[in-house]
N, C-alpha and C positions, 0 to 999 in steps of 0.2 A: 267340683272345683271351681273357682269365679276366675274371671277374663278380667282380665284389664289393658289398656293399649292410651296411648298416649303421642303428643306431637309436639315438639320443641322447635324452635327458631330462633336465631339471633340477631333478627329485625326488628324485633318488638309486637310486629300482627300480632290480634287476637286469630288465632286459627277458629273457623268458621264451625262452631257446634253441629250443623249437618252433616261434616265429616265425620267429626267425632262417633255420632247415631250410626252412621254406615259402617265404622270397622268395627264398633261395640256391639251392633246387631247381627255380624256376620261370626260373634263368640258365643250366638243368643244359647247354644245349647251347652258350654261351661257356667252357664247359670241364668234362669229364665225367672227367676220370684222377682227381683231388683235390676234397676241400672239408672245411672249416675253420669252427670256431665259438670267439668268443669274448665269454665276459659278465661283466658287471662293474657294482655301482653307477654308475648314470648313462647307462652305454653297452653297445652290443652289436655286433662284427662278425662279417660271415659270407662266405665264399669262396669261389668254386668253382676249381679250376683247370686249365687246359689245355697238356699236355706238351709242348714242342717241342723246348725246347731246357733241359740242366740236367734229365735225365727221374727221376734219383733222388732229388734235393734240390726241395725249396721251396715245401713244407711250409707254408702261411698259416693263419690270422695269425701273424704273427711278435711276439716281446718281446724287452723287453734285458736283460740276464741278470739283472738286479734285478726285473725283471719290471712296471718301473712305466710303461715304454712301449709298448705295443701300435699295429702298423700290419698295414695290405695291399697 
């Protein structure tokens, strides 16, 4: 099963990517096949992927075409 983590803050500061990496890597046992991060003002997302189905795709976090929405 994959692992997800995130940081949300109300002051609009971009969370440090290195902190998200530390958080996600503590869950490496949940998904050793890929990792992904996205940070912008107010929030950051981290992801550890376990590839069971759809081995070629599935990189996350994913965004809408205009990058106005992000999800894991």
